[in-house]
N, C-alpha and C positions, 0 to 999 in steps of 0.2 A: 720569625724575625731573628731570634737569637740562635737558631739551630746551627748556622754555619760556625758559630763560635765553639760549639761542643764537639764537632766532628774533627778527629785528628786525620792526618793524611792517609793513614792505613785504613781507617774506616771509610773514608770518602772514596778511596780507590777500590775497595772491595765490593762496594754496593751492598744492596740488601739480599737477604736470603730468598731464593726462589724455591717454591715447593710445587708439587703437583696439586691440582685442584682438590683432590681427596685429602692429601696431607694438610693443605691449608685449612680445609674445612674442619679437620680434627683439631688443629691448633686453635682455630677460632672458637670451637666449642670449649676447649680448655681455658681460654682467656676470658670467657664469659664470667668466670668466677673471680676475676681480678679487677682491681680499680686502683689507679694511682692518684693519690692526693698530692697536689702541687700548687704552685702559682707561677705565672708566666715569666717573671723576671728572675726567678731563682736559678742560679748557675747550676747547682747540684741537681735540681729537677730537670734542667736541660740535658744534663749528661744521661740521666735515666731515659728521658724521652728520645734521645738519640739512639740508645740501645734498643728501645721499643721499635723505632723506625727501621733500624738496621736489621732486626730480627723479623720484620714484617708481622708485628703483633697487633691485634685489635683489642687494646686494653682501654677500658673506660677511663677518661681523665676527669678528675673532680677538682676544679679550681677553688681553693679555699678563700680566695679574695673575691671571686665572682659569685659565690654562693655561701652565705653564712651558715646554712644547714650542713654543708660539707665540713666546715671548720668545727662546728659544734659536735658533729659525730666523731671526727678525728680526735678531738680532745676528750670527749666522754668515753668512747670505747677504746681508742688507741692509747690514751693516757698522756698524750703530748700533742701540742700544736705544731710540732716540727715537721717540715717537709724536706725532701720527698718521703712519702710513706706508701708502701704497697699493701693494700688490703687483699688478703687471700681468703676467700669464702671457703668454709669447711662444711661438708655435708653432715658430719657427725658431731657437731659442737660449735662453739664460738669460733669466729674467724681469727686469723692470725694477722697481726700488724707488723710489717717488716720495715724498719727504719734504716737509714744510712744508704746513700746513693751507691756506694760500692757493693754493699750486700745485696741490694735490690738488683743491680745489673748482673752480679754474679749468679743470683738465683735464676734470673731470666735466661741467661746464656746457658747455664747448666740444664735448665728444663726445656728450652726451646731452640737451642743452638743447632747447627747443622747436624751434629752427630747425636743429638738427643731426641728420643721419641717424645711426642706430646704427652 
């Protein structure tokens, strides 16, 4: 619904990233360890979701208004109920909670952009 508000003309003209099936599969494996805490009408969440769409990422979306458990976990483990927040699961310890839409989008572009390996 709100997606068109978040895409600037450059993003809309550029389209999403296309990868080989093997490369997309590698990216999909890497994104299994990510979850975005958000709610539908949050403008800043929409900008991050646009980045996710543009980069063709399969990241779990956890709506804090649609599931009280998501909000509880965000506040308990992340330390704040602010969204957007990207949860990055770590294999060797507690997960990382990344707040701020610009920081999240920058992280995703750096990690999964066209020039970056998964």
